[in-house]
N, C-alpha and C positions, 0 to 999 in steps of 0.2 A: 413557324408555318409548321401544322403539323401532319405527318404523312400517315398517310392509309395503306395499311401494309395487304398483300395479295392473302387469298385463305392459304397458300402454301407457306408463305413466312408467318402466319399467325400457328400453323400447325406445326411448326420447326421443333427441335428439341437440340441442343448443344450438350456433349459431353467431352469432359476434360477429367483427366484423374478421377478422385474417387466421386465427380460431382455429375449432376446434370440438372439442366435446365431447362424449363418447359415454357415456350412462349404464351402459348392456349391458357394455361392453368396459371402461369404468373408463378411457378413454385419452383424454387433450388432443393435439390436432394442430394443427401449424401451417403454412399452405400445404401440407398432406399428410403432413408428416413428422412423427414422434413425437416429444413434448417430455418429457424424462424428467422425473417428479414421484413423491415418495411417495405413500403412500395417504390420510394425514391431509391434507394440502394439497388431494389432491383432490377430499377430502369435504367440505372448508370450500368449495371452488370450486362444489361441488352445489349446497350449501345457499345462496349468493350467487346462483346463476342462476334457482334453484325461486322466487326473493324478489326478482330483479331491481327496481331503483328504489324498493324498500323500505328501511328500517331492519331490520337483523336484530342483535338485542341478543346479547351474549355467553354470555344462559343458554341461547338459544335455539341456539345453536353448541354450547355445550358438551352439551346434550340430544343433540343429533344427531350429534356426533363423538367427544366424551369423556365418554360419561355416568356412567362409572364412576370418572374420572379425581380424584383429589385437587383442592381449586382451587388451591393453590399449585404443581402440575404444569401443570396447565390452563392456567394464566396464559402460563407459559414456553412450553407447546406451542402454544397460539394464536399466539403472537408470533412464533415460530419457523414452524409453518406459515404465516401470512399473508407473512411475509418472503421466503419460496422461493416462495409463489403470485406476488408479486409482481415475482420476481427472474424467473422463468419468462416473465410476458407482458411484461417491460420495463417495469413500471409504476413511475413514480416518485412515494413516498408525499406528497411536496412540494407537486407538482401533478398530482394523479391523474387518469390516462383511465380505469381500469377499477374499482379498489377505493376506496373512500372511507372514511377511518377518520372514525368520530366518537366523539369524547373521552370516556371513560367509561361510554359506552352500547355500542358494536360497530360494524359496519359497515354499508354498501350499494355493491350493484352500482351502476355509473353507465353503462356503453356499452350501446347497443340491442344486445337480442339477439332471433335469428329462432329459434324453437321448431319443430322438426319430429318426427312421433311415426311411427316403423315398426313396424306391426305384424307378430308374427311369424307367416313365411310357414309353418313347420310346424305352427303350432298352427291357421292357418286351414284346411289342409289337412285334418287331421283332423277337425275340425269338420261339414266340408261331407260329409265319406264320411259321418259318422253322420248327418248329415240326408237323405243320400239313401237309407240303408238303411232307417231307420225311417218313410220317408215312402211313401203309396201311388205318389206322380208320380216316386218315386223309383227303382223296381224296375225290372228290366229290361224292355224292351218286348213287349207281348204280353200280360204277366203279369195275371191276373185279379184286380182291386183288393180284391175280398169274398173272395178263395181263404183259407184260414187257413195262416197261418205254419206250414210244415212245422219237424218235430224239429230238422233240419239246418240250414235258414236261422236256425231261434232261435239254435241253438249258435253260430253265423257272428256274428249281432248280438252275443251276449254276450262273445266272444273280442274283437270289435272295441272292446265300451262299455270293458273288462276293459284293454286297451291304452290306450284313449285316458284312462282314470282312470291307468292307471300314467304316462303321458307328462306328464298335468298334476300330477299329484305330482312329479316328478321338474323340473319347471318351478319350481312352486313352493319346494323346496327349493333349487334353483341361486339364486332371487331371494334367499331367504334367509340363502345364503353370500355372494351380492355384497353384500349391504347390511351384513350383519353386519360389525363391525371385524376387519381383517385381522391377522393377526401379522407388524408391521414393526417394523424396529428402531426403537428408540427415539429421541425426539428430542434433539437436543444441548442439554445443561443446562448453563451457564455459573458457576461460582462463584469467587470468590477463593481462591488458594493461599497468597497471603502477605498480610497486613496491616501491616506493622511500619514503625514510624517510621523515616526515612530513606529510600533509595533500595535498591531490587532488581532486579536484570537477570540476563540471560542464563540463563534456567533450562534445565536440561536433565534429563528425567527419564531414572529407571534403568533399565535391559534389561525389568524385568518391569513397570514403570510403579508400583509401589509407594511410591518416594522420588524425590524430588527436588533436585538440586544446582544451587547459583545463587551468585551474588554480591552482596554487600549492605554496605552501608557502615554498618550499626549506626544507633541512632539520630540521629547525626548525619552530613544528608547531605554535610556537607564533608568527612568523612573517608575514607580509601582503601577502596577494594573490598576485602573478604574471600571465602573463599570456604565455604558452609553448606553442611550438609546435613540435609533433614527427611522424615518421613515425608508422604506426600499426604495423609492424614486426621489430621494431628495439627498443633498451631501450634508445638510445641517444635523449635526448630535447633539442630544442633550445628556450632560451629566447626570447620573442617577445616584450615584453614593458618594459621600463624604467618606474619606478612607483615613483613618487613623493615623499618625505618625507610626513608621515602622511596619506599617499592614498593607496588602495589596488587595484588591477585589477581583473575583473573575467567575468563570463557570456559569452563567445566568441561565437562568430555566423560568418560561413563563408561566403563569397558572392557567389553570385550562379557559377560563372568562377574558385572560386579555388585560385583567387589572393589578396582575401585581407578580414581581420578579424575584424569586428567588435567587441567592448566588453564595458563593463561598468565600469567606475572609480568613485572608493566610498572614499570621506573623504579629508582632506586637502585642502578644499576649491575648490576642483577640477571635483566635483561630474556629472558626464554626460557619454554621449552614446560618445565612441570614435572608430577611423578608423585606420587601420595600415597595408601597406604591407608583405605580408606573406614573401616574401624574404629579409625583413629588411628596415628599415628607419623609418623616425619619424611618432610618432602619432599624429595626428589631431584632434580635439575636435569638433564632430558634432551635439549634442544638449548636452543641460543644463536640467538637470531633477531635483526633488525634492525627489529623492528616496534614499537618503544618511543617512536618517533618519529612512527608512523601515528595514524591516528584508532581510536578505540577497538574500533569493528566491523570492523576491517579486520582483526584477530588474530587470528579464531576460526578453528579448526581442526579435522579429525576424524577418528577411529580406524575402519579395516575392520572390517565384520561378525566375519572372522575373527582380529582383534587383532594382524594380522601388519606392519601398514602403516599409516602415519599420514601425511595430505595438510595441508599448512599452507602460507600466504602468505610469502613474504620477499621483500626487495627484489634487483630484480637488482643485479650487481655493478657500481659506479660511477653509479649510477641510485639515482631514489626511487621509481621505478614497481614494483609487487609483480606477483612472479609465482608460479604454485603451483609445491611441489615435493613428492614422494614421499619418505618416508622408512621404510626397511626396518628394522625394532626388531630386528631378528635378526643385521643386519651394522652398523646405524647407519649406513647409506650413503645419500647422499640424491641425487635426479638433479631436476633440471627438466622438468615436463609442461606447460605453456601458453607462449605467449608474447604476452603483451597488446602494444597499440600502445606506440611511446614516448611519453615526456609525458604518460600517462596515470596516475590513481592503479593502476589495474591490476585485477588479480582478487584476490577474497576469499572469504570465507563458505562452501570448500567443503563439501561433505555425501555422502557415499557413501547408494548408495540401499541397503535393507535387504538384497537379495540380493548384494550389493557389485561387481556389475559397472558399476555407472554412478556418475560424478560428477557434480553438480551446482555452479555458481559463479555467481556476482556479475561482472561485469567493467565499472569504472564510467572514465569521460570527462567532465570538466566537470561533474561532480559528478550525472552520470546514470547510471543504472544499467540493465544488462540482465541477464537471467538465459541462462546455456549450459549444457550437457552434453555431456559424452565421455565414452569409455570409461577405466574406474576406473584401467587402466594406464598411461594416456596416449592420445593419437592427434588426432583432428581435433576439436577443439570446435565443437558446431553449435547456434548462436541459438534459443532458443524463443520468446523474445518478440517476435519481428519487427512491425515496425510499431507496438511500446510503448516505451514509454522512461519509467522511474520517476523522480522527482526524487531518491528516496534509496530504498535496499533496505536495510530493516534483518533479515539472516538469511533462510534457506532450512532447509526440512525436506520430505524427503519424507515421502507420504501413506503409510499401513501398508501398501495393494497397488502401490506401485512404480510408479502411473498416472500420477500427478502431484506436482506440486511445490507447495508453500505457501511465501509470501513474505512476509515484513514490510513495513512504511514506513505511508504516509499512511493506508489499509488492508490488510488482511489480505486476499491475494488467493491464487489457487492457476491454475495454467498445468498444461495436459496435458504428461507427457513427451514427447507427440508432435509439439507445437510449433505454433504458426500463434498470429494476432492473435487469430482468433475462440476459442481455446480457453483464453483470460485470463476469469476469472471474479472476482467479489469473494465474501468468504465472507460470507454475509450477515447471520447472526446476530451476528458479532462486531464491535462498534460501534466507530468512529474511531480513530485512531492505534493498530497491534499490533505488537510488535516482536519477534524473537529467537524465532520459534516452535521447539517442540520436541514432535515426535510419538512415541508408543508406541503401537501397537495401536488402540485409539480411544479415546486420549486428547492432547488438544493444551494444551500448556502455552505461555504466552505472556507479555510484560512489555504493560502497559498503563503511560502515563505521559502527564502533562500537563505541559507547559513554558508558563510564562509570561513572555516577554520582552517589553521597553519600551526606548522608545528615551528617552533620556538626554542630557543637556549640559553644557559645561563652559564657562562664559563666561571669556574672556583679559582681561588687563588689557594687554598687547601680545603679541607673537607667541610668549615664553617663558614666562611668568607667568601662573598662573590667577588671576581675580580670584574666589576663593571655590571654594567646594565644588560637586562635581559635584551635578545635580537631575534628576529623573525629567518628560520633557517629554510623551511622546506614552504613552500607556497605555490597558489595558482588560485584563481578566480570561484573554485570548488572547497572540494576539503580534503585534509589531510592529517591522518593523526597516527596514534599507536605507533609509534618511531621504536626501533631497537637497533643498538650498534652490533656491526659484526665483532668477531674476536680482537682481532686484530685493532680495531679501532677504525678500519679505511672508511668502511661504507654505512649505510643506514638502509634498513628494511623499513617499511611504514605501510599502511594501508589508505586510497584515496580513492574516491568516485568522480577524479578529472576525465575520466574515461566514459562516464554516463553510470557506472557501477562500481561497488564497493570492492577494489581488485590489489592485489599485493605490486608494491613496486619496489625498485632499489632506487640509491644516490650516492654519491659520494659525501663524504665527511662534510664537504663545504654545502652541502645541498643541490650542487651541479649533476649534470649528466643522468635526470631521472628518467629510469627505463621501465616501463610493465612487464612483470614479471609472470602474473596469471591473466587467462582471459576465459573465464568461465561464465561471466555474464550472471552471476550468481545474485542472490538477494543480497548477501556480503558476506566477503572474504576479509579476516580482519587477523590482528595480534599477530604479525610476524615474529617469530625468535630463530635467531641462528643454531646452527649447531656448533658445537665448539672447536672442531674442525673448520669451520668457515662454507662447508662444500653444500650444505642442506640449510633449507628455511622450514620451518614447520608453522602451519597456520590453521585457523579454523575457516570453514565454509557452510554456505546452505546451497551448494550448487545442486545437491539433490533433494533440495527442500527439508531435509533434517541434518542440522550442523555435525558436520564430524571432524576430526584433523586429517590434514594432510600434511605431506612433504614434497617439496621442490627443491630441485638443483637450483643454487644461488644464482647459476647463469641461464637458466631459465628452461622450460621443457615441460613434458607432461606431467602434472603432479598424480601422486599415487596417494591412496584413502590408508588411511593408519587404523581407524575406529568404524565401528561398525553397528554402534547400539542403536537400541529402537528408539530411545527417548533425546540422544544428541551428547554430544561432547563439543565441547570451548575451550577456549585459553590455554594455548600448548606449552610447554618451556620444555629445556632439555636436563637430563642429567650432567654432570660435571664430564663425567668420562664417556658421553655420548651413545650408552647403549640402550638408555629409557629416554621417552617422551610423557609428563606426566601433564595431564588434562582433568577438567572437572566436569563431572556427570550427572546427572540426578536419577537415584535409584529408587522408587518409591515415594518416600516424602521428604529425602535430604538429599543435597548435594555434596558430595565427596571428594577427595582426590584421588584418584586413579592413574595408573602408568601403562606404558604398552611397550614392548619392544621394539627399537626403533627401526629395525627390520623389518616389521610385522610380527604378530603374533596375537596370543590369547594376553588379555588385559588381567590386571591384578588391583584390590583396592590398596589405596596406601593409608586414607582416613577411615575411621567410623563414625566419630560424633558429629561430622559437617567440615567442610572444608571447599574451599575456593580459591583461585589462583593462586598456583603454588610456582616457588621456587625454591631451589636446593643451594645450599651455601657453599661458598667458594673451595671450603676444604671438605667436601663432599658430605657431612658426618649428618646434616639436618635438612628434612623441607620443611621451611618456611610457608605459611599461607595464611590467608584471611578468612575467619569461622563462618561465613557465609554472607550471601549476595548483601542480605540486611543488616550484621554483626561485622563488620569490617576490622574488628581487632585482629591482630597478628598471632599468630600459635605459629608452634615447630612441633616435629614427631621425628624420630630418630629414623636416616635412611633405612635399616634393617629393621624396622617397625620399635613397637614400645609405646610408651606414656604420651598422649597429647596433651601439652601444657602450654599455656599462654604465655607470651614473652614479657616480662614486667618493666615496666617503665616505658614501653614504646606507644608513643602519641597515637589516637586512634585516626585513623586515614579515612578522609572524606568518602573514600568510595573503596572499595576491595580492589582495585587495581593502582591506587594512589600510592603506592608506595614502590622502591627499587633498591637492591640489594650491592655491594660492594664488599670486598674482603674484609672490611674492619666495621662495617656497619650497615644502618639501613636509613634511606631516607623517606620521608614522610611528609606528604600534605594533607592539613586536616580542615575540617570541616567550616575555617574561619578563613583561611589560604595562606596559611603560613605555613612555609617548608622549615621541615628538621632535620637535624642527623642524629641519630642513635646512634651510641657507640656502643659496639660490645662490651669492649674492655672496662667500661666505665658505668656500663648499664644506665647511661644518661643522655637525655636528649637536648639539644642545643638548637636555638632557634636561629635559621640562615637567612630568611629572606621573609617579607610578606606582599602577597601581590594577589587580589579576586582573581585574576586571570588563570592561575594557576587551576581552580575549580571546574572542570568540563567533566565528561563523561569517557574520557578514553586516558589509556595509561601512559606512565612516564618511565624513563631510563636513564641510566647513569653511564658515561664511557667507559671503557678498561683501564684507563688510565686514572679515572676519577677526577677529570678536568671541567667535564662540561655534564650538566643535566638537560634532556630534552622533553619536551612537555607539548600536547594541542590546546590552542586555546581559539576560542571563536572571536573575529576581528571584528566581524560584522551580521546581521541580523537584518532582513527584509520580510516584513510580513502583511499581507492584504487580504481582506476578505474577497470572495468572488462570490458572483450568483449565477446558477445555470437557471434558465427558464425553459417552460415545458420538458422538463426531466421526468423520464420515465424508463 
């Protein structure tokens, strides 16, 4: 039943901290500035404020805010409303300052509240006027109190009384209209879009939003991806592509009229962009690109709203850095429109705004992503995410009104198209990692994926012969990676997201007694490396947005920051005498090796030509490193400075982090999943073992005694498509 408030309650103002909430205006202010919130979160706020300090049950909230809603809709609506309210207040549900969740009961308002009642000035004036007109003391001066009221005076009183009655009725109606649930946009609702066995990814909603195209492995997650199409409200999917042996298809894009689907084919000698009719028919190759050697998420492309232009990433001539190109579909002529820094992964994930005037894309360097926009026909690129660097960005999509860009990653975020750090917010009702968003009208499709990665080990009989099969060493239901051995070989340091964020952990050599070392709640902290005396661990962290090198005691404590560069620092390692910490940093267009005193001080460059992921040799004579993020070949330079030279005969690692040094040589994992040992004395590499599971995104390590190799491998992946209805 809807309760009616008195005028005093309607004119009530609640103040708490920097906030002020007016019942009459229905507005929440922070330091005098309006905080934009929808009607239902404001109604929930009012219920909590009226009962500050007391438990408010879910049933009470439902009766006051959603009294006509079905229970299943109410549950989702309440969760979304509270999430939006917490976001507006800056409240952390884990350590709440304002709203406490009472499991299976409801909520409680925690913060002290000051209540002030403001009487209506118009109502007070009218009341006073009537009192004067009807009271002997209120008549004009010199009037006889016993004199009968004349007909004219009586008429005036009736008119005034009628006016007051009308005013009171209007106020009552206004109060009822204020308190009645207003017509507002329905709350977002999340539901599965696909729940097939295997892996589904890269969804693309059709122009009318009734169908979705996506890539699916089929029931076996290890099979190649193929493109499928299904109605949004139907579970039956139709396969669109006949994929050649050795190839996989993905990254579908709809033509503006919904009749064609463009997609990217990778591998098998067939890499490039293809197009096929939605209703069936052979696919034809539209464009050959070199993106088959790049990460899957780097090959995405888009079609302009007019259907006349295609924007796509491709490697620059003679380089592995990707830039964006525009293809005129009428002339089939391409031209380059972006100029990414050299030795970076470059630009990808381009997407046209709905009005076709602007392009959004991501630029990636040192595995750190930023969002840019530029005119659709080419021009100056503008950074939107100033002061914010993501550890990875998985897909971009414009909102329906072109005012913001939604981007995937560890969380689904949005950034205003106007830019600025304060313009970046989380999408509160999409939990956990979300990738490859696709938006049509008020529907949002995305990939919800989970990965279980664990640290494995291989025992060695000698430098080139395994002593048995690989076995799992450090595991949980989440991810653990980048393990390194302590100098005495008794402990391991590693990174793990088992606490909810990537943090630094340590454990015994057998994987037991895992202890969390850092508690930064950063986007990611990783690549831990022990000091030669085993007392400290260096690591990189995005705790303050820009990655820097930190050092922490191996027994725990407060980390101290070593580097302060504006572009960020990553992947540390120690000199053999413990006086220096090497790291990688980008200066201008190149990434190079730098070093900083372990106790703090001024950093100095080590390489000039390019370098990433450094290790000092056991004898302290050379610094070994990979050439760049895209060229993982191994080079070296004398510790005291000198010529930079490529180490002859070393197999090319799959990734700059896929190698580790011992006193007598280098272990390398190549792009085929082969583990090699390169012996310094003979300048020759010997194959140790083949295992495709060696190939991941994380580094490897060798024990000080040379008897164990450890690495991280992905043991399980799950990926489904999700749909947000009423997305706004």
